[in-house]
Steps between C-alpha positions, in 0.01 A plus 500: 500500500623851473329745738385789290244755619300758301489849641307803336418266196859414430643150527879399486629357176758209521675366197458112477890451511532700833527325828294642793531310834163409648549709803573823307218752461431715190240780536364728233716660222784260485669364184737200520692428190657189344755296701440707816532348854292613799614335822307389814315771686577767247238768469420711190233758590384688194232718657700828430686490171594208284759239611706338208742206514663490154639189338727292725462717805470350840345614838632274764349386828317746716552804265243773494426681173255802522433791270502883533181666364525573119838324465603153394720297716729291285762228518639490147633197308712259714478729803544328835334595829657334808311343793297742709566801282240779471431675173268801512439714187847440356671361190761211509685511166609216281709240677537695819505323836321638822649330802319335790291725723579807288238777462464694173234779529298719283642609162850362578682314217744221559731524172554227245743227588549651857482347842301659793654350810316297765320712751556826294236779490428735224222738604527795248504515126786740514735278280515178306648264754693301228672806366588610846687186551674514163626847574721363768699301244438143608241237496322434831544167647261296700537585861710803440448726799637809325249479227205455740622794707520717197158391382366602841655847457805444718864543433730213384596389855141492632354170610141405424292440810430152343871410507597360829832368650499147605358444846751546788652178595403321181867405416548360855201271462623376169839431642351329798318253276826410325673403836 
């Protein structure tokens, strides 16, 4: 049974072809379109602004989606939101991918067909994230540190705090097991 809760007289609406995991929680002004997927422990809290998942969008495990007063928070058609990501008052355009544990804040836009890397943050609506990536003349790749650094407002050689070198001595441990 899907957990939906009314708030301020508004109850979430879920299309019959959508899948909502039983541990996910939908509160208030939420619209879940056809063929959508909402994973375990995801939270859509529509108490400030409307939350919309358009057709084929997915909100994976432990994601949080919350609104900004007076604005819709939208994941457009076939948009993908990775595990643990936070969307707050933003728009994820058609076929865009938001990486795991990324944070997309108020009025920011992740552009169509773009990739917003794991652990990246966009806190200002100063630009369309997808356009910013395309201006650099290449498609971002999954795990691309340079893209994540640029999205965080750093230069091309910057490392995201979420990207770490392997633990010291890990190669020795691996080698020792082979002996």
